[in-house]
C-alpha positions in Angstrom: 0.0 0.0 0.0 1.4 3.4 -1.0 1.4 6.2 1.5 0.7 9.8 0.5 3.4 12.3 1.3 1.2 14.1 3.9 0.7 10.8 5.8 4.5 10.1 5.7 5.1 13.6 7.1 2.6 13.0 9.9 4.0 9.6 10.8 7.6 10.8 10.9 6.8 14.1 12.8 8.6 16.2 10.3 8.9 20.0 10.4 9.7 22.0 7.2 11.8 25.1 7.6 11.5 27.6 4.7 14.2 30.2 4.6 13.3 33.4 2.7 14.9 36.6 1.6 13.1 39.0 -0.7 11.0 36.2 -2.2 7.7 38.0 -2.6 7.1 36.5 -6.0 7.2 32.9 -4.9 6.8 32.7 -1.2 3.0 32.3 -1.0 3.1 29.5 -3.6 5.9 27.7 -1.8 4.0 27.8 1.6 0.8 26.7 -0.1 2.5 23.8 -1.8 4.4 22.7 1.4 1.2 23.0 3.5 -0.4 20.3 1.3 2.0 17.9 2.9 2.4 19.1 6.5 1.1 21.8 8.8 4.4 21.9 10.7 6.1 24.8 8.9 8.5 27.5 10.1 9.3 30.3 7.8 12.5 32.2 8.5 12.5 35.7 7.0 16.1 36.9 6.9 15.6 40.6 6.7 13.6 40.9 3.5 13.0 44.5 2.3 10.2 43.6 -0.1 6.6 42.6 0.9 7.7 39.2 2.3 6.6 40.2 5.9 3.1 41.2 4.6 2.8 37.9 2.8 3.6 36.0 6.0 0.8 37.8 7.8 -1.6 35.9 5.6 -0.2 32.6 6.9 -0.7 33.0 10.6 -1.4 29.3 11.1 2.4 28.7 10.7 5.3 30.0 12.8 7.6 32.6 11.3 10.7 34.2 12.5 12.0 37.5 11.2 15.4 39.1 11.5 
């Protein structure tokens, strides 16, 4: 029996860390795609000067760290 990736993530208790720096063009899509597999997501915003921080406000169900 083949397991779906979301089931594998749950069984292994995996957390995905997404580093980001000025990725306003792709960040939302990356978070949406990863969230299809796990809800254990931490986004690390490394001092972005674009709208990355505003995008992260739309994903308050995940942890984010900003520097």
